[in-house]
PLY file of the C-alpha trace (Angstrom):
ply
format ascii 1.0
element vertex 436
property float x
property float y
property float z
element edge 435
property int vertex1
property int vertex2
end_header
-2.08 -28.35 16.96
-3.67 -26.83 13.68
-7.13 -25.23 13.97
-10.20 -26.57 12.60
-10.99 -25.62 8.74
-13.17 -22.62 8.14
-14.92 -22.59 4.85
-15.99 -19.26 3.58
-18.80 -19.24 1.22
-19.37 -16.36 -0.89
-18.58 -14.46 -4.26
-15.10 -14.74 -4.63
-12.89 -12.62 -6.85
-9.15 -12.36 -7.42
-6.00 -12.69 -9.82
-4.23 -16.06 -8.97
-1.04 -15.18 -11.29
0.50 -12.14 -13.12
-1.30 -10.70 -16.06
-1.18 -7.98 -18.45
-4.64 -8.38 -19.03
-6.54 -8.29 -15.54
-10.06 -7.62 -17.30
-9.48 -11.31 -18.69
-7.16 -13.19 -16.25
-9.39 -12.96 -13.35
-11.32 -15.79 -11.11
-14.63 -14.80 -10.39
-17.02 -17.71 -8.54
-20.37 -16.78 -8.15
-20.96 -19.38 -5.44
-17.65 -20.14 -4.14
-15.82 -21.50 -1.20
-12.45 -20.49 0.39
-11.06 -23.01 2.97
-8.58 -21.63 5.86
-6.57 -23.64 8.10
-4.44 -22.20 10.80
-2.95 -18.73 9.08
-3.18 -20.00 5.38
-5.36 -20.59 2.45
-5.43 -24.40 1.73
-8.39 -24.58 -0.95
-10.36 -22.50 -3.27
-13.19 -23.39 -5.65
-16.92 -23.90 -6.49
-18.89 -24.42 -3.25
-20.54 -27.35 -4.56
-17.07 -28.94 -5.54
-15.26 -27.97 -2.10
-17.96 -28.42 0.48
-18.08 -32.43 0.26
-14.42 -32.77 0.86
-14.51 -30.70 3.95
-17.97 -32.01 5.21
-16.16 -34.93 7.13
-13.51 -32.91 8.66
-16.40 -30.87 10.27
-15.20 -27.62 8.78
-17.03 -24.48 10.19
-19.04 -23.01 7.21
-19.36 -19.23 7.31
-21.98 -18.05 4.97
-21.38 -14.89 2.96
-23.47 -15.75 -0.11
-24.52 -12.06 -0.38
-21.22 -10.90 -0.06
-17.79 -10.67 -1.79
-14.73 -12.34 -0.82
-11.36 -10.80 -2.07
-7.82 -10.54 -1.12
-6.89 -8.02 1.46
-5.89 -4.78 -0.07
-2.24 -3.68 -0.38
-1.57 0.28 0.04
1.93 0.84 -1.46
2.59 4.24 0.11
1.17 6.30 3.10
2.27 8.09 6.25
1.10 6.79 9.65
2.01 9.98 11.39
-0.34 11.92 9.19
-3.43 10.07 10.35
-4.22 12.84 12.64
-3.66 15.38 10.01
-5.93 14.01 7.27
-8.02 16.65 5.30
-6.01 19.83 6.63
-6.57 22.69 4.29
-4.44 22.15 1.12
-1.34 23.83 0.11
1.18 23.05 -2.49
3.58 20.24 -1.38
6.30 22.16 0.25
4.42 24.61 2.06
2.06 21.98 3.23
5.03 19.88 4.55
6.15 23.05 6.62
2.81 24.02 7.96
1.23 20.56 8.74
3.69 17.45 8.35
6.57 18.53 10.26
4.93 20.10 13.34
2.67 16.88 13.53
5.60 14.40 13.24
7.62 16.21 16.17
5.06 14.54 18.33
6.44 11.21 17.72
9.35 11.44 19.84
7.24 10.42 22.64
7.39 6.63 22.45
3.73 6.35 24.02
2.29 8.84 21.56
3.88 6.89 18.78
2.43 3.63 20.01
-1.10 5.08 20.74
-1.17 6.28 17.14
0.01 3.27 15.31
-2.95 1.44 17.11
-5.24 4.30 15.62
-3.54 4.14 12.25
-3.84 0.18 11.82
-7.74 0.40 12.85
-8.05 2.60 9.97
-6.48 0.28 7.74
-8.54 -2.74 8.91
-11.73 -0.78 8.82
-11.22 -0.30 5.06
-9.90 -3.57 3.96
-6.06 -2.76 3.73
-4.13 -5.62 5.15
-0.60 -4.58 3.96
0.94 -1.24 3.88
4.34 0.22 2.79
4.45 2.96 5.42
6.40 5.91 6.17
6.55 6.50 10.04
8.95 9.59 11.21
12.61 9.92 11.93
12.28 8.59 15.31
13.34 4.88 15.66
10.87 4.35 18.14
7.99 5.06 15.66
9.36 2.20 13.61
9.06 -0.03 16.70
5.39 1.16 17.53
4.41 0.17 13.98
5.78 -2.98 13.84
4.94 -3.93 17.16
1.16 -3.09 16.50
1.27 -5.34 13.14
3.17 -8.01 14.82
0.47 -8.47 17.45
-2.05 -9.54 14.53
0.86 -11.21 12.42
0.18 -8.52 9.65
2.25 -7.96 6.91
3.90 -4.49 7.09
6.64 -2.68 5.45
8.18 0.27 7.01
11.54 2.07 8.15
12.85 4.66 9.60
12.69 8.15 7.86
16.02 9.78 7.24
16.50 13.42 6.95
19.44 15.53 7.89
19.25 18.76 6.01
16.41 21.00 5.01
14.07 20.10 7.67
13.33 21.36 11.43
16.03 20.67 13.51
13.92 18.47 15.97
13.48 16.05 13.01
16.79 16.01 11.94
19.22 13.26 12.15
22.71 12.72 10.71
24.27 10.49 8.22
25.75 8.27 10.94
22.63 8.11 12.87
20.49 7.49 9.82
22.73 4.23 8.99
23.11 3.45 12.46
19.61 3.43 13.46
18.36 1.85 10.19
20.74 -0.86 10.59
19.56 -1.67 14.08
16.11 -1.71 12.86
16.81 -4.01 10.16
18.53 -6.56 12.20
15.65 -6.43 14.76
12.78 -6.55 12.44
13.49 -7.51 8.68
12.04 -10.88 7.82
10.99 -11.29 11.48
7.63 -12.76 11.27
5.87 -11.06 8.34
7.96 -7.75 8.75
9.77 -6.30 5.82
12.24 -3.20 6.33
12.23 -0.17 4.13
15.38 2.09 3.92
13.51 5.55 3.70
15.24 8.72 2.74
12.33 11.05 3.03
13.11 12.61 -0.49
16.27 13.89 -2.09
16.02 17.48 -0.67
15.97 16.41 3.19
19.02 14.20 2.83
22.64 15.38 2.16
25.03 13.63 -0.11
26.82 12.00 2.87
23.46 10.52 4.00
22.36 9.04 0.88
25.92 7.54 0.31
25.53 5.82 3.67
21.84 4.63 2.84
23.32 3.27 -0.52
25.90 1.19 0.98
23.38 -0.11 3.44
21.08 -1.00 0.56
23.86 -3.00 -0.97
24.75 -4.84 2.15
20.78 -5.96 2.32
19.56 -6.29 -1.15
16.29 -7.92 -0.10
15.38 -4.83 1.94
12.92 -2.43 0.51
13.77 1.19 -0.38
10.91 3.71 -0.41
11.22 7.46 -1.21
9.27 10.25 -3.14
9.99 11.34 -6.73
8.84 13.97 -8.82
5.94 14.98 -7.18
5.72 18.63 -7.90
7.34 20.87 -10.32
8.96 23.17 -7.45
10.13 20.23 -5.74
11.88 18.97 -8.73
13.39 22.51 -9.59
14.62 22.52 -5.99
16.25 19.27 -6.37
18.24 20.38 -9.62
19.52 23.54 -7.51
20.54 21.17 -4.77
22.23 18.46 -6.94
23.28 20.26 -10.04
25.91 17.61 -10.75
23.34 14.98 -11.07
21.33 14.26 -14.31
17.82 14.65 -12.94
15.96 13.64 -9.97
16.00 10.00 -10.35
19.84 10.12 -10.87
20.22 11.48 -7.54
19.04 8.36 -6.25
20.36 6.15 -8.58
23.83 7.58 -8.21
23.95 6.19 -4.55
22.41 2.86 -5.45
18.69 3.56 -4.53
17.08 2.35 -7.69
16.35 -1.18 -7.73
13.84 -4.09 -7.33
11.90 -3.43 -4.16
12.52 0.24 -4.72
9.03 1.84 -4.33
8.92 5.53 -5.71
5.93 7.65 -4.69
4.19 9.71 -7.18
6.33 9.95 -10.35
4.04 12.56 -11.67
6.95 14.48 -13.88
9.35 11.78 -15.19
11.48 12.45 -18.24
11.70 9.89 -20.92
15.24 8.95 -19.85
13.91 8.45 -16.31
10.97 6.25 -17.45
13.48 4.04 -19.19
15.78 4.10 -16.18
13.02 2.95 -13.71
11.84 0.10 -16.20
15.72 -1.07 -16.69
16.05 -1.02 -12.47
12.72 -3.11 -12.03
11.73 -0.10 -9.70
7.94 0.32 -8.74
5.81 3.38 -8.84
3.03 3.99 -6.35
0.44 6.05 -7.77
-1.48 8.32 -5.27
-4.18 10.02 -7.15
-6.04 11.73 -4.06
-2.84 13.18 -2.95
-1.65 14.36 -6.46
-5.28 16.09 -6.70
-5.29 17.35 -3.31
-1.75 19.22 -3.70
-2.35 20.25 -7.23
0.73 18.30 -8.05
-0.41 16.94 -11.42
-1.81 14.11 -13.33
-0.07 10.61 -13.22
0.43 9.39 -16.91
-0.54 5.87 -16.46
-0.33 5.19 -20.43
3.32 6.39 -20.25
4.07 3.71 -17.48
2.27 1.26 -19.74
4.53 2.01 -22.63
7.86 1.77 -20.80
6.47 -1.48 -18.68
7.26 0.21 -15.32
5.32 -1.56 -12.61
2.58 0.46 -10.98
0.77 0.21 -7.75
-2.05 2.25 -6.00
-1.83 3.96 -2.95
-3.74 6.52 -0.76
-0.65 8.45 0.51
-2.59 9.37 3.49
-2.37 12.10 4.96
-2.02 14.49 1.77
-4.35 11.86 0.38
-7.87 12.21 1.52
-9.02 8.47 2.26
-7.71 5.19 3.75
-10.06 3.61 1.43
-8.52 1.86 -1.47
-11.59 1.33 -3.48
-12.27 5.12 -3.46
-8.66 5.69 -4.38
-9.20 3.58 -7.51
-11.95 5.78 -8.15
-9.78 8.97 -8.19
-7.30 7.25 -10.24
-10.14 6.58 -12.83
-10.76 10.23 -12.91
-7.30 11.03 -13.30
-6.98 8.72 -16.20
-10.44 10.12 -17.54
-8.74 13.52 -17.87
-5.92 12.18 -20.04
-8.14 9.86 -22.02
-6.76 6.89 -20.50
-8.73 3.66 -19.51
-8.49 2.28 -16.21
-11.02 -0.35 -15.68
-12.38 -1.54 -12.50
-10.47 -4.93 -12.59
-7.26 -3.21 -13.61
-7.85 -1.06 -10.56
-8.23 -4.12 -8.35
-5.37 -5.75 -9.62
-3.19 -2.69 -8.72
-3.96 -2.92 -5.22
-3.83 -6.82 -4.93
-2.10 -9.37 -7.14
-0.15 -6.43 -9.27
1.06 -4.80 -6.07
2.21 -8.15 -4.46
4.16 -8.84 -7.62
5.78 -5.54 -7.52
6.91 -5.97 -4.12
8.03 -9.64 -4.45
5.34 -10.71 -1.86
2.91 -12.74 -4.13
3.83 -15.95 -2.21
2.18 -14.29 0.52
-0.18 -11.80 -0.18
-2.43 -10.27 -2.98
-4.22 -13.39 -4.00
-6.40 -16.05 -2.69
-4.01 -18.99 -3.90
-3.60 -21.92 -1.39
-0.23 -21.59 0.46
-0.98 -17.77 0.84
-1.56 -16.16 4.05
-5.20 -16.00 4.71
-5.56 -12.28 4.49
-8.76 -11.36 2.78
-11.79 -9.20 3.21
-15.54 -9.82 3.05
-17.14 -6.93 1.03
-20.80 -5.89 1.33
-21.13 -3.42 -2.10
-24.70 -3.01 -1.20
-24.13 -1.47 2.30
-26.90 1.16 2.31
-30.04 2.30 0.63
-28.16 4.03 -2.20
-25.74 1.18 -3.15
-28.65 -1.28 -2.70
-30.59 0.45 -5.37
-27.28 1.09 -7.50
-26.48 -2.69 -7.51
-30.09 -4.03 -7.64
-29.73 -7.40 -9.17
-26.42 -6.68 -10.59
-23.81 -9.31 -9.59
-21.26 -8.33 -12.46
-17.80 -7.92 -11.13
-17.30 -4.78 -13.05
-20.51 -3.09 -12.09
-19.65 -4.03 -8.33
-16.20 -2.74 -8.25
-16.94 0.62 -10.20
-19.85 1.18 -7.56
-17.51 0.62 -4.79
-15.12 3.02 -6.32
-17.39 5.85 -6.22
-19.54 5.04 -3.46
-17.61 2.84 -0.98
-16.68 3.82 2.50
-15.71 1.66 5.47
-19.26 0.23 5.77
-18.61 -1.60 2.78
-16.13 -3.68 4.47
-17.97 -6.32 6.43
-14.90 -8.31 7.94
-11.20 -7.99 7.47
-8.94 -11.43 8.15
-5.37 -11.46 8.76
-3.46 -14.57 8.74
-6.80 -16.60 9.43
-8.10 -14.40 12.24
-10.66 -11.77 12.24
-9.21 -8.58 12.95
-12.20 -6.30 12.06
-16.01 -7.00 11.82
-18.50 -4.62 11.03
-20.79 -4.16 14.21
-24.39 -4.79 13.19
-26.43 -1.56 13.41
0 1
1 2
2 3
3 4
4 5
5 6
6 7
7 8
8 9
9 10
10 11
11 12
12 13
13 14
14 15
15 16
16 17
17 18
18 19
19 20
20 21
21 22
22 23
23 24
24 25
25 26
26 27
27 28
28 29
29 30
30 31
31 32
32 33
33 34
34 35
35 36
36 37
37 38
38 39
39 40
40 41
41 42
42 43
43 44
44 45
45 46
46 47
47 48
48 49
49 50
50 51
51 52
52 53
53 54
54 55
55 56
56 57
57 58
58 59
59 60
60 61
61 62
62 63
63 64
64 65
65 66
66 67
67 68
68 69
69 70
70 71
71 72
72 73
73 74
74 75
75 76
76 77
77 78
78 79
79 80
80 81
81 82
82 83
83 84
84 85
85 86
86 87
87 88
88 89
89 90
90 91
91 92
92 93
93 94
94 95
95 96
96 97
97 98
98 99
99 100
100 101
101 102
102 103
103 104
104 105
105 106
106 107
107 108
108 109
109 110
110 111
111 112
112 113
113 114
114 115
115 116
116 117
117 118
118 119
119 120
120 121
121 122
122 123
123 124
124 125
125 126
126 127
127 128
128 129
129 130
130 131
131 132
132 133
133 134
134 135
135 136
136 137
137 138
138 139
139 140
140 141
141 142
142 143
143 144
144 145
145 146
146 147
147 148
148 149
149 150
150 151
151 152
152 153
153 154
154 155
155 156
156 157
157 158
158 159
159 160
160 161
161 162
162 163
163 164
164 165
165 166
166 167
167 168
168 169
169 170
170 171
171 172
172 173
173 174
174 175
175 176
176 177
177 178
178 179
179 180
180 181
181 182
182 183
183 184
184 185
185 186
186 187
187 188
188 189
189 190
190 191
191 192
192 193
193 194
194 195
195 196
196 197
197 198
198 199
199 200
200 201
201 202
202 203
203 204
204 205
205 206
206 207
207 208
208 209
209 210
210 211
211 212
212 213
213 214
214 215
215 216
216 217
217 218
218 219
219 220
220 221
221 222
222 223
223 224
224 225
225 226
226 227
227 228
228 229
229 230
230 231
231 232
232 233
233 234
234 235
235 236
236 237
237 238
238 239
239 240
240 241
241 242
242 243
243 244
244 245
245 246
246 247
247 248
248 249
249 250
250 251
251 252
252 253
253 254
254 255
255 256
256 257
257 258
258 259
259 260
260 261
261 262
262 263
263 264
264 265
265 266
266 267
267 268
268 269
269 270
270 271
271 272
272 273
273 274
274 275
275 276
276 277
277 278
278 279
279 280
280 281
281 282
282 283
283 284
284 285
285 286
286 287
287 288
288 289
289 290
290 291
291 292
292 293
293 294
294 295
295 296
296 297
297 298
298 299
299 300
300 301
301 302
302 303
303 304
304 305
305 306
306 307
307 308
308 309
309 310
310 311
311 312
312 313
313 314
314 315
315 316
316 317
317 318
318 319
319 320
320 321
321 322
322 323
323 324
324 325
325 326
326 327
327 328
328 329
329 330
330 331
331 332
332 333
333 334
334 335
335 336
336 337
337 338
338 339
339 340
340 341
341 342
342 343
343 344
344 345
345 346
346 347
347 348
348 349
349 350
350 351
351 352
352 353
353 354
354 355
355 356
356 357
357 358
358 359
359 360
360 361
361 362
362 363
363 364
364 365
365 366
366 367
367 368
368 369
369 370
370 371
371 372
372 373
373 374
374 375
375 376
376 377
377 378
378 379
379 380
380 381
381 382
382 383
383 384
384 385
385 386
386 387
387 388
388 389
389 390
390 391
391 392
392 393
393 394
394 395
395 396
396 397
397 398
398 399
399 400
400 401
401 402
402 403
403 404
404 405
405 406
406 407
407 408
408 409
409 410
410 411
411 412
412 413
413 414
414 415
415 416
416 417
417 418
418 419
419 420
420 421
421 422
422 423
423 424
424 425
425 426
426 427
427 428
428 429
429 430
430 431
431 432
432 433
433 434
434 435
């Protein structure tokens, strides 16, 4: 039997369809209504139009007239084992991995530890309004189980997959080409398209996978054309030089992945700060996606992502925190840092463009817009209740200013988890801000 209807009243903001112009093709309803039944959205519109149709159905009205209703946010690249090492003193990428990341990831061989940290990680997502993540666990298969189990307990859309690395990494974190394929195959059969889970074949990055491992993962990807592929690409100049030494027969970093059949739609490449023109063109041709990770790129000194070049080549771009080299779980603040990265290059990234890259734009890039990224009827009821004026400073900043641009930009600079009043997943409240 279906749940009774719930009608949420508030300021509604979302992108109902694909657009190249988020500043214009956006739906904003000052006094809006969002109706949820069971796990899905069933209606959206002006409160005055929607409410009478549901009055006789005794819909529960939840009044958020002072708040904003937006789609749940999508984080397209982050590492759940690095939750506990957020804000470790910075180094360049390769030394940072050696000094902080790999020692932390060894702990996840313990299934109990992985389970506990998965729960901590998901709580941080929910507190910050993130309802879907493309997440890196560790090389341990149990870390994948831990994350999928935690997400499945609340019917949360999650994309993840066992990290694969058999060379140039500490022995306790190495697998083998055979183990990488066998573990990944077993996990695909166990989790992919089960409930709201999607699997991602996940070579960490080219330097930590042998040719044999990449070959095996490419063959696995060919056998399962709808699984995701996630990895890192051209984040750091030292990393790029290392790839050239390790794979001298290949025509650049992207070509390493491409040679093994790992560049395609639902292929999500983190960073891409230093691509060549040829690589940009190939990304566009293949329909692959870039996860733009501004806080991480700044923290590790990797460089400034060239958004204008991505636009020129029409490569899909999404926003991502890249926790733990990224310094916040908050996607609004992540947009704020992306804005600064673009400012340094005299590139415009408006607040509405930023919101699009973490909602509908990301959902489209990941072929998930039928379910997430928007507030369309039929989509899963993954949405957030946002209070932009959550403290004295933000109240003064936004005093009597209801414009969507003003609100989003203030959030991008001043937001923290206090701005998220509620996070709903599949029609159920999974986080609610406690009243002070």
